[in-house]
PQR file with spaces between the fields and no chain letter, atoms N, CA, C, O and H, PARSE charges and radii, in Angstrom:
ATOM       1  N    UNK     1     122.428   89.705  103.931 -0.4000 1.5000
ATOM       2  CA   UNK     1     123.718   89.302  104.802 -0.0000 2.0000
ATOM       3  C    UNK     1     124.470   88.266  104.117  0.5500 1.7000
ATOM       4  O    UNK     1     124.026   87.759  103.086 -0.5500 1.4000
ATOM       5  N    UNK     2     125.607   87.910  104.636 -0.4000 1.5000
ATOM       6  CA   UNK     2     126.495   86.853  104.220 -0.0000 2.0000
ATOM       7  C    UNK     2     126.561   85.765  105.280  0.5500 1.7000
ATOM       8  O    UNK     2     126.600   86.060  106.474 -0.5500 1.4000
ATOM       9  H    UNK     2     125.967   88.321  105.473  0.4000 1.0000
ATOM      10  N    UNK     3     126.572   84.544  104.862 -0.4000 1.5000
ATOM      11  CA   UNK     3     126.831   83.490  105.788 -0.0000 2.0000
ATOM      12  C    UNK     3     127.990   83.609  106.506  0.5500 1.7000
ATOM      13  O    UNK     3     128.989   83.991  105.896 -0.5500 1.4000
ATOM      14  H    UNK     3     126.540   84.304  103.891  0.4000 1.0000
ATOM      15  N    UNK     4     128.071   83.343  107.755 -0.4000 1.5000
ATOM      16  CA   UNK     4     129.388   83.401  108.503 -0.0000 2.0000
ATOM      17  C    UNK     4     130.240   82.191  108.159  0.5500 1.7000
ATOM      18  O    UNK     4     131.440   82.239  108.431 -0.5500 1.4000
ATOM      19  H    UNK     4     127.260   83.032  108.250  0.4000 1.0000
ATOM      20  N    UNK     5     129.757   81.176  107.619 -0.4000 1.5000
ATOM      21  CA   UNK     5     130.588   79.991  107.378 -0.0000 2.0000
ATOM      22  C    UNK     5     131.090   80.069  105.894  0.5500 1.7000
ATOM      23  O    UNK     5     132.305   80.035  105.702 -0.5500 1.4000
ATOM      24  H    UNK     5     128.782   81.136  107.398  0.4000 1.0000
ATOM      25  N    UNK     6     130.242   80.169  104.853 -0.4000 1.5000
ATOM      26  CA   UNK     6     130.737   80.109  103.512 -0.0000 2.0000
ATOM      27  C    UNK     6     130.781   81.443  102.838  0.5500 1.7000
ATOM      28  O    UNK     6     131.281   81.516  101.716 -0.5500 1.4000
ATOM      29  H    UNK     6     129.254   80.197  105.009  0.4000 1.0000
ATOM      30  N    UNK     7     130.299   82.507  103.430 -0.4000 1.5000
ATOM      31  CA   UNK     7     130.165   83.842  102.947 -0.0000 2.0000
ATOM      32  C    UNK     7     129.213   84.013  101.710  0.5500 1.7000
ATOM      33  O    UNK     7     129.276   85.018  101.002 -0.5500 1.4000
ATOM      34  H    UNK     7     129.893   82.448  104.342  0.4000 1.0000
ATOM      35  N    UNK     8     128.314   82.973  101.476 -0.4000 1.5000
ATOM      36  CA   UNK     8     127.297   83.182  100.379 -0.0000 2.0000
ATOM      37  C    UNK     8     126.165   83.979  100.986  0.5500 1.7000
ATOM      38  O    UNK     8     126.099   84.235  102.188 -0.5500 1.4000
ATOM      39  H    UNK     8     128.263   82.156  102.052  0.4000 1.0000
ATOM      40  N    UNK     9     125.255   84.364  100.058 -0.4000 1.5000
ATOM      41  CA   UNK     9     124.112   85.027  100.556 -0.0000 2.0000
ATOM      42  C    UNK     9     123.307   84.220  101.535  0.5500 1.7000
ATOM      43  O    UNK     9     123.145   83.011  101.368 -0.5500 1.4000
ATOM      44  H    UNK     9     125.308   84.156   99.081  0.4000 1.0000
ATOM      45  N    UNK    10     122.759   84.926  102.638 -0.4000 1.5000
ATOM      46  CA   UNK    10     122.047   84.082  103.629 -0.0000 2.0000
ATOM      47  C    UNK    10     121.030   85.134  104.190  0.5500 1.7000
ATOM      48  O    UNK    10     121.109   86.344  103.975 -0.5500 1.4000
ATOM      49  H    UNK    10     122.890   85.908  102.775  0.4000 1.0000
ATOM      50  N    UNK    11     120.074   84.519  104.932 -0.4000 1.5000
ATOM      51  CA   UNK    11     119.005   85.459  105.431 -0.0000 2.0000
ATOM      52  C    UNK    11     119.254   85.401  106.994  0.5500 1.7000
ATOM      53  O    UNK    11     119.498   84.338  107.566 -0.5500 1.4000
ATOM      54  H    UNK    11     120.010   83.536  105.107  0.4000 1.0000
ATOM      55  N    UNK    12     119.169   86.693  107.679 -0.4000 1.5000
ATOM      56  CA   UNK    12     119.275   86.757  109.096 -0.0000 2.0000
ATOM      57  C    UNK    12     117.911   86.452  109.672  0.5500 1.7000
ATOM      58  O    UNK    12     116.958   87.208  109.490 -0.5500 1.4000
ATOM      59  H    UNK    12     118.971   87.556  107.214  0.4000 1.0000
ATOM      60  N    UNK    13     117.832   85.350  110.360 -0.4000 1.5000
ATOM      61  CA   UNK    13     116.636   84.937  110.945 -0.0000 2.0000
ATOM      62  C    UNK    13     116.427   85.668  112.338  0.5500 1.7000
ATOM      63  O    UNK    13     117.356   86.282  112.864 -0.5500 1.4000
ATOM      64  H    UNK    13     118.606   84.736  110.509  0.4000 1.0000
ATOM      65  N    UNK    14     115.203   85.579  112.899 -0.4000 1.5000
ATOM      66  CA   UNK    14     114.947   86.302  114.204 -0.0000 2.0000
ATOM      67  C    UNK    14     116.099   85.855  115.155  0.5500 1.7000
ATOM      68  O    UNK    14     116.496   84.692  115.218 -0.5500 1.4000
ATOM      69  H    UNK    14     114.448   85.081  112.472  0.4000 1.0000
ATOM      70  N    UNK    15     116.576   86.843  115.856 -0.4000 1.5000
ATOM      71  CA   UNK    15     117.736   86.585  116.799 -0.0000 2.0000
ATOM      72  C    UNK    15     117.248   86.579  118.241  0.5500 1.7000
ATOM      73  O    UNK    15     116.215   87.145  118.598 -0.5500 1.4000
ATOM      74  H    UNK    15     116.254   87.788  115.805  0.4000 1.0000
ATOM      75  N    UNK    16     118.033   85.924  119.017 -0.4000 1.5000
ATOM      76  CA   UNK    16     117.915   85.925  120.484 -0.0000 2.0000
ATOM      77  C    UNK    16     118.837   87.071  121.050  0.5500 1.7000
ATOM      78  O    UNK    16     119.434   87.778  120.239 -0.5500 1.4000
ATOM      79  H    UNK    16     118.872   85.463  118.728  0.4000 1.0000
ATOM      80  N    UNK    17     118.968   87.270  122.281 -0.4000 1.5000
ATOM      81  CA   UNK    17     119.661   88.299  122.931 -0.0000 2.0000
ATOM      82  C    UNK    17     121.168   88.056  122.699  0.5500 1.7000
ATOM      83  O    UNK    17     121.860   89.044  122.449 -0.5500 1.4000
ATOM      84  H    UNK    17     118.483   86.695  122.940  0.4000 1.0000
ATOM      85  N    UNK    18     121.747   86.829  122.757 -0.4000 1.5000
ATOM      86  CA   UNK    18     123.092   86.669  122.569 -0.0000 2.0000
ATOM      87  C    UNK    18     123.527   85.841  121.418  0.5500 1.7000
ATOM      88  O    UNK    18     124.678   85.411  121.348 -0.5500 1.4000
ATOM      89  H    UNK    18     121.185   86.027  122.959  0.4000 1.0000
ATOM      90  N    UNK    19     122.584   85.599  120.472 -0.4000 1.5000
ATOM      91  CA   UNK    19     122.870   84.793  119.326 -0.0000 2.0000
ATOM      92  C    UNK    19     122.296   85.402  118.035  0.5500 1.7000
ATOM      93  O    UNK    19     121.282   86.100  118.067 -0.5500 1.4000
ATOM      94  H    UNK    19     121.649   85.949  120.528  0.4000 1.0000
ATOM      95  N    UNK    20     122.956   85.129  116.905 -0.4000 1.5000
ATOM      96  CA   UNK    20     122.487   85.486  115.622 -0.0000 2.0000
ATOM      97  C    UNK    20     122.057   84.179  114.870  0.5500 1.7000
ATOM      98  O    UNK    20     122.822   83.216  114.843 -0.5500 1.4000
ATOM      99  H    UNK    20     123.779   84.562  116.879  0.4000 1.0000
ATOM     100  N    UNK    21     120.893   84.150  114.292 -0.4000 1.5000
ATOM     101  CA   UNK    21     120.462   82.935  113.618 -0.0000 2.0000
ATOM     102  C    UNK    21     120.454   83.200  112.174  0.5500 1.7000
ATOM     103  O    UNK    21     119.971   84.232  111.708 -0.5500 1.4000
ATOM     104  H    UNK    21     120.271   84.932  114.315  0.4000 1.0000
ATOM     105  N    UNK    22     121.007   82.237  111.437 -0.4000 1.5000
ATOM     106  CA   UNK    22     121.353   82.404  110.006 -0.0000 2.0000
ATOM     107  C    UNK    22     120.674   81.222  109.247  0.5500 1.7000
ATOM     108  O    UNK    22     120.651   80.057  109.645 -0.5500 1.4000
ATOM     109  H    UNK    22     121.399   81.398  111.816  0.4000 1.0000
ATOM     110  N    UNK    23     120.135   81.687  108.120 -0.4000 1.5000
ATOM     111  CA   UNK    23     119.471   80.650  107.192 -0.0000 2.0000
ATOM     112  C    UNK    23     120.233   80.745  105.840  0.5500 1.7000
ATOM     113  O    UNK    23     119.981   81.666  105.063 -0.5500 1.4000
ATOM     114  H    UNK    23     120.153   82.634  107.797  0.4000 1.0000
ATOM     115  N    UNK    24     121.124   79.837  105.568 -0.4000 1.5000
ATOM     116  CA   UNK    24     121.994   79.816  104.381 -0.0000 2.0000
ATOM     117  C    UNK    24     121.500   78.618  103.503  0.5500 1.7000
ATOM     118  O    UNK    24     121.200   77.514  103.957 -0.5500 1.4000
ATOM     119  H    UNK    24     121.329   79.089  106.199  0.4000 1.0000
ATOM     120  N    UNK    25     121.461   78.952  102.298 -0.4000 1.5000
ATOM     121  CA   UNK    25     121.035   77.819  101.344 -0.0000 2.0000
ATOM     122  C    UNK    25     122.099   76.684  101.301  0.5500 1.7000
ATOM     123  O    UNK    25     121.762   75.518  101.095 -0.5500 1.4000
ATOM     124  H    UNK    25     121.705   79.849  101.929  0.4000 1.0000
ATOM     125  N    UNK    26     123.309   77.029  101.489 -0.4000 1.5000
ATOM     126  CA   UNK    26     124.367   75.925  101.409 -0.0000 2.0000
ATOM     127  C    UNK    26     124.594   75.238  102.774  0.5500 1.7000
ATOM     128  O    UNK    26     124.718   74.017  102.881 -0.5500 1.4000
ATOM     129  H    UNK    26     123.583   77.976  101.657  0.4000 1.0000
ATOM     130  N    UNK    27     124.640   76.103  103.812 -0.4000 1.5000
ATOM     131  CA   UNK    27     124.890   75.550  105.128 -0.0000 2.0000
ATOM     132  C    UNK    27     123.675   75.302  105.953  0.5500 1.7000
ATOM     133  O    UNK    27     123.816   74.602  106.956 -0.5500 1.4000
ATOM     134  H    UNK    27     124.540   77.094  103.725  0.4000 1.0000
ATOM     135  N    UNK    28     122.612   75.737  105.690 -0.4000 1.5000
ATOM     136  CA   UNK    28     121.355   75.395  106.400 -0.0000 2.0000
ATOM     137  C    UNK    28     121.181   76.444  107.466  0.5500 1.7000
ATOM     138  O    UNK    28     121.800   77.508  107.488 -0.5500 1.4000
ATOM     139  H    UNK    28     122.497   76.305  104.875  0.4000 1.0000
ATOM     140  N    UNK    29     120.289   76.055  108.346 -0.4000 1.5000
ATOM     141  CA   UNK    29     119.891   77.032  109.503 -0.0000 2.0000
ATOM     142  C    UNK    29     120.908   76.639  110.584  0.5500 1.7000
ATOM     143  O    UNK    29     121.185   75.465  110.830 -0.5500 1.4000
ATOM     144  H    UNK    29     119.786   75.190  108.328  0.4000 1.0000
ATOM     145  N    UNK    30     121.467   77.739  111.239 -0.4000 1.5000
ATOM     146  CA   UNK    30     122.322   77.547  112.446 -0.0000 2.0000
ATOM     147  C    UNK    30     122.353   78.933  113.230  0.5500 1.7000
ATOM     148  O    UNK    30     121.886   79.977  112.774 -0.5500 1.4000
ATOM     149  H    UNK    30     121.242   78.692  111.039  0.4000 1.0000
ATOM     150  N    UNK    31     122.891   78.816  114.315 -0.4000 1.5000
ATOM     151  CA   UNK    31     123.065   80.091  115.117 -0.0000 2.0000
ATOM     152  C    UNK    31     124.466   80.224  115.567  0.5500 1.7000
ATOM     153  O    UNK    31     125.184   79.226  115.629 -0.5500 1.4000
ATOM     154  H    UNK    31     123.270   77.968  114.685  0.4000 1.0000
ATOM     155  N    UNK    32     124.908   81.434  115.893 -0.4000 1.5000
ATOM     156  CA   UNK    32     126.228   81.781  116.398 -0.0000 2.0000
ATOM     157  C    UNK    32     126.087   82.717  117.482  0.5500 1.7000
ATOM     158  O    UNK    32     125.520   83.801  117.347 -0.5500 1.4000
ATOM     159  H    UNK    32     124.325   82.245  115.842  0.4000 1.0000
ATOM     160  N    UNK    33     126.652   82.265  118.664 -0.4000 1.5000
ATOM     161  CA   UNK    33     126.602   83.152  119.786 -0.0000 2.0000
ATOM     162  C    UNK    33     127.385   84.433  119.620  0.5500 1.7000
ATOM     163  O    UNK    33     128.357   84.489  118.866 -0.5500 1.4000
ATOM     164  H    UNK    33     127.112   81.385  118.774  0.4000 1.0000
ATOM     165  N    UNK    34     126.945   85.486  120.345 -0.4000 1.5000
ATOM     166  CA   UNK    34     127.747   86.725  120.262 -0.0000 2.0000
ATOM     167  C    UNK    34     129.149   86.561  120.760  0.5500 1.7000
ATOM     168  O    UNK    34     130.018   87.355  120.398 -0.5500 1.4000
ATOM     169  H    UNK    34     126.155   85.440  120.957  0.4000 1.0000
ATOM     170  N    UNK    35     129.400   85.610  121.539 -0.4000 1.5000
ATOM     171  CA   UNK    35     130.864   85.438  121.995 -0.0000 2.0000
ATOM     172  C    UNK    35     131.732   84.939  120.842  0.5500 1.7000
ATOM     173  O    UNK    35     132.849   85.416  120.641 -0.5500 1.4000
ATOM     174  H    UNK    35     128.695   84.966  121.833  0.4000 1.0000
ATOM     175  N    UNK    36     131.197   83.956  120.073 -0.4000 1.5000
ATOM     176  CA   UNK    36     131.932   83.440  118.973 -0.0000 2.0000
ATOM     177  C    UNK    36     132.095   84.457  117.828  0.5500 1.7000
ATOM     178  O    UNK    36     133.130   84.527  117.165 -0.5500 1.4000
ATOM     179  H    UNK    36     130.290   83.568  120.236  0.4000 1.0000
ATOM     180  N    UNK    37     131.012   85.247  117.629 -0.4000 1.5000
ATOM     181  CA   UNK    37     131.166   86.343  116.694 -0.0000 2.0000
ATOM     182  C    UNK    37     132.150   87.323  117.064  0.5500 1.7000
ATOM     183  O    UNK    37     132.857   87.815  116.185 -0.5500 1.4000
ATOM     184  H    UNK    37     130.171   85.190  118.167  0.4000 1.0000
ATOM     185  N    UNK    38     132.288   87.693  118.385 -0.4000 1.5000
ATOM     186  CA   UNK    38     133.279   88.631  118.850 -0.0000 2.0000
ATOM     187  C    UNK    38     134.710   88.069  118.681  0.5500 1.7000
ATOM     188  O    UNK    38     135.629   88.805  118.323 -0.5500 1.4000
ATOM     189  H    UNK    38     131.714   87.293  119.099  0.4000 1.0000
ATOM     190  N    UNK    39     134.886   86.749  118.944 -0.4000 1.5000
ATOM     191  CA   UNK    39     136.221   86.174  118.638 -0.0000 2.0000
ATOM     192  C    UNK    39     136.584   86.238  117.140  0.5500 1.7000
ATOM     193  O    UNK    39     137.712   86.576  116.782 -0.5500 1.4000
ATOM     194  H    UNK    39     134.139   86.151  119.234  0.4000 1.0000
ATOM     195  N    UNK    40     135.588   85.901  116.254 -0.4000 1.5000
ATOM     196  CA   UNK    40     135.796   85.946  114.849 -0.0000 2.0000
ATOM     197  C    UNK    40     136.237   87.364  114.400  0.5500 1.7000
ATOM     198  O    UNK    40     137.159   87.528  113.602 -0.5500 1.4000
ATOM     199  H    UNK    40     134.672   85.627  116.545  0.4000 1.0000
ATOM     200  N    UNK    41     135.580   88.307  114.917 -0.4000 1.5000
ATOM     201  CA   UNK    41     135.835   89.718  114.544 -0.0000 2.0000
ATOM     202  C    UNK    41     137.155   90.213  115.212  0.5500 1.7000
ATOM     203  O    UNK    41     137.889   90.935  114.538 -0.5500 1.4000
ATOM     204  H    UNK    41     134.831   88.173  115.565  0.4000 1.0000
ATOM     205  N    UNK    42     137.482   89.910  116.374 -0.4000 1.5000
ATOM     206  CA   UNK    42     138.621   90.288  117.064 -0.0000 2.0000
ATOM     207  C    UNK    42     139.943   89.694  116.483  0.5500 1.7000
ATOM     208  O    UNK    42     140.977   90.357  116.409 -0.5500 1.4000
ATOM     209  H    UNK    42     136.886   89.324  116.922  0.4000 1.0000
ATOM     210  N    UNK    43     139.843   88.514  116.114 -0.4000 1.5000
ATOM     211  CA   UNK    43     141.040   87.771  115.680 -0.0000 2.0000
ATOM     212  C    UNK    43     141.078   87.716  114.124  0.5500 1.7000
ATOM     213  O    UNK    43     142.003   87.144  113.546 -0.5500 1.4000
ATOM     214  H    UNK    43     139.003   87.975  116.174  0.4000 1.0000
ATOM     215  N    UNK    44     140.115   88.285  113.494 -0.4000 1.5000
ATOM     216  CA   UNK    44     140.010   88.223  112.019 -0.0000 2.0000
ATOM     217  C    UNK    44     140.230   86.776  111.581  0.5500 1.7000
ATOM     218  O    UNK    44     141.163   86.461  110.841 -0.5500 1.4000
ATOM     219  H    UNK    44     139.364   88.750  113.963  0.4000 1.0000
ATOM     220  N    UNK    45     139.419   85.984  112.020 -0.4000 1.5000
ATOM     221  CA   UNK    45     139.498   84.546  111.721 -0.0000 2.0000
ATOM     222  C    UNK    45     138.151   84.159  110.883  0.5500 1.7000
ATOM     223  O    UNK    45     137.091   84.785  110.923 -0.5500 1.4000
ATOM     224  H    UNK    45     138.662   86.240  112.621  0.4000 1.0000
ATOM     225  N    UNK    46     138.405   83.073  110.170 -0.4000 1.5000
ATOM     226  CA   UNK    46     137.193   82.516  109.365 -0.0000 2.0000
ATOM     227  C    UNK    46     136.960   81.100  109.804  0.5500 1.7000
ATOM     228  O    UNK    46     137.872   80.382  110.214 -0.5500 1.4000
ATOM     229  H    UNK    46     139.266   82.565  110.137  0.4000 1.0000
ATOM     230  N    UNK    47     135.662   80.710  109.700 -0.4000 1.5000
ATOM     231  CA   UNK    47     135.288   79.387  109.978 -0.0000 2.0000
ATOM     232  C    UNK    47     135.711   78.424  108.912  0.5500 1.7000
ATOM     233  O    UNK    47     135.666   78.760  107.729 -0.5500 1.4000
ATOM     234  H    UNK    47     134.921   81.293  109.367  0.4000 1.0000
ATOM     235  N    UNK    48     136.132   77.206  109.299 -0.4000 1.5000
ATOM     236  CA   UNK    48     136.381   76.225  108.314 -0.0000 2.0000
ATOM     237  C    UNK    48     135.226   75.633  107.759  0.5500 1.7000
ATOM     238  O    UNK    48     134.478   74.935  108.443 -0.5500 1.4000
ATOM     239  H    UNK    48     136.168   76.933  110.260  0.4000 1.0000
ATOM     240  N    UNK    49     135.010   75.894  106.416 -0.4000 1.5000
ATOM     241  CA   UNK    49     133.755   75.516  105.862 -0.0000 2.0000
ATOM     242  C    UNK    49     133.399   74.072  105.884  0.5500 1.7000
ATOM     243  O    UNK    49     132.345   73.719  106.412 -0.5500 1.4000
ATOM     244  H    UNK    49     135.619   76.460  105.860  0.4000 1.0000
ATOM     245  N    UNK    50     134.275   73.152  105.303 -0.4000 1.5000
ATOM     246  CA   UNK    50     133.875   71.780  105.287 -0.0000 2.0000
ATOM     247  C    UNK    50     133.733   71.175  106.733  0.5500 1.7000
ATOM     248  O    UNK    50     132.788   70.413  106.942 -0.5500 1.4000
ATOM     249  H    UNK    50     135.131   73.439  104.874  0.4000 1.0000
ATOM     250  N    UNK    51     134.532   71.442  107.645 -0.4000 1.5000
ATOM     251  CA   UNK    51     134.344   71.035  109.017 -0.0000 2.0000
ATOM     252  C    UNK    51     133.229   71.531  109.712  0.5500 1.7000
ATOM     253  O    UNK    51     132.631   70.800  110.501 -0.5500 1.4000
ATOM     254  H    UNK    51     135.299   72.060  107.476  0.4000 1.0000
ATOM     255  N    UNK    52     132.855   72.781  109.494 -0.4000 1.5000
ATOM     256  CA   UNK    52     131.647   73.323  109.943 -0.0000 2.0000
ATOM     257  C    UNK    52     130.414   72.709  109.472  0.5500 1.7000
ATOM     258  O    UNK    52     129.496   72.429  110.243 -0.5500 1.4000
ATOM     259  H    UNK    52     133.342   73.375  108.853  0.4000 1.0000
ATOM     260  N    UNK    53     130.374   72.477  108.121 -0.4000 1.5000
ATOM     261  CA   UNK    53     129.169   71.810  107.480 -0.0000 2.0000
ATOM     262  C    UNK    53     129.057   70.390  108.081  0.5500 1.7000
ATOM     263  O    UNK    53     127.959   69.944  108.414 -0.5500 1.4000
ATOM     264  H    UNK    53     131.119   72.704  107.494  0.4000 1.0000
ATOM     265  N    UNK    54     130.243   69.655  108.223 -0.4000 1.5000
ATOM     266  CA   UNK    54     130.159   68.275  108.701 -0.0000 2.0000
ATOM     267  C    UNK    54     129.630   68.332  110.160  0.5500 1.7000
ATOM     268  O    UNK    54     128.766   67.542  110.543 -0.5500 1.4000
ATOM     269  H    UNK    54     131.135   70.017  107.953  0.4000 1.0000
ATOM     270  N    UNK    55     130.127   69.211  110.903 -0.4000 1.5000
ATOM     271  CA   UNK    55     129.571   69.399  112.313 -0.0000 2.0000
ATOM     272  C    UNK    55     128.066   69.664  112.292  0.5500 1.7000
ATOM     273  O    UNK    55     127.331   69.055  113.069 -0.5500 1.4000
ATOM     274  H    UNK    55     130.829   69.852  110.592  0.4000 1.0000
ATOM     275  N    UNK    56     127.587   70.566  111.412 -0.4000 1.5000
ATOM     276  CA   UNK    56     126.160   70.882  111.332 -0.0000 2.0000
ATOM     277  C    UNK    56     125.388   69.619  111.019  0.5500 1.7000
ATOM     278  O    UNK    56     124.335   69.393  111.614 -0.5500 1.4000
ATOM     279  H    UNK    56     128.185   71.060  110.780  0.4000 1.0000
ATOM     280  N    UNK    57     125.913   68.706  110.023 -0.4000 1.5000
ATOM     281  CA   UNK    57     125.241   67.515  109.536 -0.0000 2.0000
ATOM     282  C    UNK    57     125.242   66.477  110.872  0.5500 1.7000
ATOM     283  O    UNK    57     124.236   65.825  111.151 -0.5500 1.4000
ATOM     284  H    UNK    57     126.769   68.890  109.539  0.4000 1.0000
ATOM     285  N    UNK    58     126.304   66.410  111.548 -0.4000 1.5000
ATOM     286  CA   UNK    58     126.304   65.558  112.680 -0.0000 2.0000
ATOM     287  C    UNK    58     125.323   66.022  113.672  0.5500 1.7000
ATOM     288  O    UNK    58     124.586   65.190  114.200 -0.5500 1.4000
ATOM     289  H    UNK    58     127.121   66.939  111.322  0.4000 1.0000
ATOM     290  N    UNK    59     125.245   67.193  113.961 -0.4000 1.5000
ATOM     291  CA   UNK    59     124.287   67.745  115.032 -0.0000 2.0000
ATOM     292  C    UNK    59     122.820   67.497  114.542  0.5500 1.7000
ATOM     293  O    UNK    59     121.937   67.088  115.295 -0.5500 1.4000
ATOM     294  H    UNK    59     125.844   67.869  113.532  0.4000 1.0000
ATOM     295  N    UNK    60     122.633   67.781  113.208 -0.4000 1.5000
ATOM     296  CA   UNK    60     121.162   67.434  112.753 -0.0000 2.0000
ATOM     297  C    UNK    60     120.888   65.987  112.779  0.5500 1.7000
ATOM     298  O    UNK    60     119.738   65.622  113.023 -0.5500 1.4000
ATOM     299  H    UNK    60     123.351   68.113  112.595  0.4000 1.0000
ATOM     300  N    UNK    61     121.816   65.123  112.554 -0.4000 1.5000
ATOM     301  CA   UNK    61     121.549   63.712  112.616 -0.0000 2.0000
ATOM     302  C    UNK    61     121.226   63.340  113.971  0.5500 1.7000
ATOM     303  O    UNK    61     120.614   62.287  114.153 -0.5500 1.4000
ATOM     304  H    UNK    61     122.750   65.419  112.356  0.4000 1.0000
ATOM     305  N    UNK    62     121.594   64.147  115.052 -0.4000 1.5000
ATOM     306  CA   UNK    62     121.257   63.897  116.418 -0.0000 2.0000
ATOM     307  C    UNK    62     119.914   64.538  116.815  0.5500 1.7000
ATOM     308  O    UNK    62     119.508   64.422  117.972 -0.5500 1.4000
ATOM     309  H    UNK    62     122.091   65.002  114.904  0.4000 1.0000
ATOM     310  N    UNK    63     119.242   65.187  115.915 -0.4000 1.5000
ATOM     311  CA   UNK    63     117.979   65.794  116.124 -0.0000 2.0000
ATOM     312  C    UNK    63     117.927   67.247  116.427  0.5500 1.7000
ATOM     313  O    UNK    63     116.882   67.837  116.703 -0.5500 1.4000
ATOM     314  H    UNK    63     119.572   65.281  114.976  0.4000 1.0000
ATOM     315  N    UNK    64     119.156   67.825  116.359 -0.4000 1.5000
ATOM     316  CA   UNK    64     119.267   69.426  116.619 -0.0000 2.0000
ATOM     317  C    UNK    64     118.840   70.060  115.334  0.5500 1.7000
ATOM     318  O    UNK    64     119.494   69.906  114.303 -0.5500 1.4000
ATOM     319  H    UNK    64     120.005   67.346  116.134  0.4000 1.0000
ATOM     320  N    UNK    65     117.714   70.793  115.392 -0.4000 1.5000
ATOM     321  CA   UNK    65     117.272   71.501  114.187 -0.0000 2.0000
ATOM     322  C    UNK    65     118.133   72.775  113.759  0.5500 1.7000
ATOM     323  O    UNK    65     118.276   73.103  112.581 -0.5500 1.4000
ATOM     324  H    UNK    65     117.183   70.919  116.230  0.4000 1.0000
ATOM     325  N    UNK    66     118.635   73.390  114.732 -0.4000 1.5000
ATOM     326  CA   UNK    66     119.467   74.554  114.429 -0.0000 2.0000
ATOM     327  C    UNK    66     120.701   74.507  115.295  0.5500 1.7000
ATOM     328  O    UNK    66     120.651   74.971  116.434 -0.5500 1.4000
ATOM     329  H    UNK    66     118.518   73.123  115.689  0.4000 1.0000
ATOM     330  N    UNK    67     121.798   73.973  114.819 -0.4000 1.5000
ATOM     331  CA   UNK    67     123.024   73.912  115.659 -0.0000 2.0000
ATOM     332  C    UNK    67     123.520   75.240  115.962  0.5500 1.7000
ATOM     333  O    UNK    67     123.379   76.131  115.125 -0.5500 1.4000
ATOM     334  H    UNK    67     121.838   73.595  113.893  0.4000 1.0000
ATOM     335  N    UNK    68     124.111   75.474  117.121 -0.4000 1.5000
ATOM     336  CA   UNK    68     124.538   76.769  117.558 -0.0000 2.0000
ATOM     337  C    UNK    68     126.074   76.705  117.771  0.5500 1.7000
ATOM     338  O    UNK    68     126.576   75.901  118.556 -0.5500 1.4000
ATOM     339  H    UNK    68     124.226   74.750  117.801  0.4000 1.0000
ATOM     340  N    UNK    69     126.794   77.583  117.042 -0.4000 1.5000
ATOM     341  CA   UNK    69     128.211   77.715  117.164 -0.0000 2.0000
ATOM     342  C    UNK    69     128.597   78.577  118.324  0.5500 1.7000
ATOM     343  O    UNK    69     128.220   79.749  118.314 -0.5500 1.4000
ATOM     344  H    UNK    69     126.386   78.237  116.404  0.4000 1.0000
ATOM     345  N    UNK    70     129.301   78.128  119.314 -0.4000 1.5000
ATOM     346  CA   UNK    70     129.781   78.871  120.461 -0.0000 2.0000
ATOM     347  C    UNK    70     131.283   78.860  120.475  0.5500 1.7000
ATOM     348  O    UNK    70     131.970   78.390  119.567 -0.5500 1.4000
ATOM     349  H    UNK    70     129.607   77.176  119.322  0.4000 1.0000
ATOM     350  N    UNK    71     131.750   79.424  121.597 -0.4000 1.5000
ATOM     351  CA   UNK    71     133.300   79.480  121.736 -0.0000 2.0000
ATOM     352  C    UNK    71     133.911   78.110  121.931  0.5500 1.7000
ATOM     353  O    UNK    71     135.103   77.920  121.691 -0.5500 1.4000
ATOM     354  H    UNK    71     131.192   79.805  122.335  0.4000 1.0000
ATOM     355  N    UNK    72     133.120   77.168  122.356 -0.4000 1.5000
ATOM     356  CA   UNK    72     133.712   75.806  122.712 -0.0000 2.0000
ATOM     357  C    UNK    72     133.675   74.893  121.474  0.5500 1.7000
ATOM     358  O    UNK    72     134.412   73.907  121.432 -0.5500 1.4000
ATOM     359  H    UNK    72     132.151   77.322  122.551  0.4000 1.0000
ATOM     360  N    UNK    73     132.901   75.169  120.541 -0.4000 1.5000
ATOM     361  CA   UNK    73     132.780   74.337  119.346 -0.0000 2.0000
ATOM     362  C    UNK    73     133.250   74.911  117.932  0.5500 1.7000
ATOM     363  O    UNK    73     133.133   74.261  116.893 -0.5500 1.4000
ATOM     364  H    UNK    73     132.303   75.969  120.576  0.4000 1.0000
ATOM     365  N    UNK    74     133.741   76.073  117.992 -0.4000 1.5000
ATOM     366  CA   UNK    74     134.029   76.904  116.895 -0.0000 2.0000
ATOM     367  C    UNK    74     135.216   76.120  116.095  0.5500 1.7000
ATOM     368  O    UNK    74     136.252   75.743  116.642 -0.5500 1.4000
ATOM     369  H    UNK    74     133.836   76.601  118.836  0.4000 1.0000
ATOM     370  N    UNK    75     134.938   75.953  114.859 -0.4000 1.5000
ATOM     371  CA   UNK    75     135.951   75.358  113.892 -0.0000 2.0000
ATOM     372  C    UNK    75     136.642   76.324  112.968  0.5500 1.7000
ATOM     373  O    UNK    75     136.166   76.578  111.862 -0.5500 1.4000
ATOM     374  H    UNK    75     134.096   76.260  114.415  0.4000 1.0000
ATOM     375  N    UNK    76     137.766   76.869  113.409 -0.4000 1.5000
ATOM     376  CA   UNK    76     138.401   77.923  112.635 -0.0000 2.0000
ATOM     377  C    UNK    76     139.337   77.281  111.520  0.5500 1.7000
ATOM     378  O    UNK    76     139.894   76.188  111.613 -0.5500 1.4000
ATOM     379  H    UNK    76     138.153   76.662  114.308  0.4000 1.0000
ATOM     380  N    UNK    77     139.403   78.127  110.494 -0.4000 1.5000
ATOM     381  CA   UNK    77     140.310   77.568  109.308 -0.0000 2.0000
ATOM     382  C    UNK    77     141.684   77.780  109.651  0.5500 1.7000
ATOM     383  O    UNK    77     142.575   77.425  108.879 -0.5500 1.4000
ATOM     384  H    UNK    77     138.950   79.016  110.419  0.4000 1.0000
């Protein structure tokens, strides 16, 4: 699979019912809710790579192992 953020090679980790979990060498481990993925696909939008990575770093500094992108914290390009 491809990373939803940077589009580099990534591994699809075990998913939950409404989220996809991604393990990317460049972006790290993160999740994306089904709602955020639907918006991305409907609007043909892409995530802002630097801002998303910065947000991941901030969340991880707060102790969040796998940040989850949802419709409220999505950083579009």
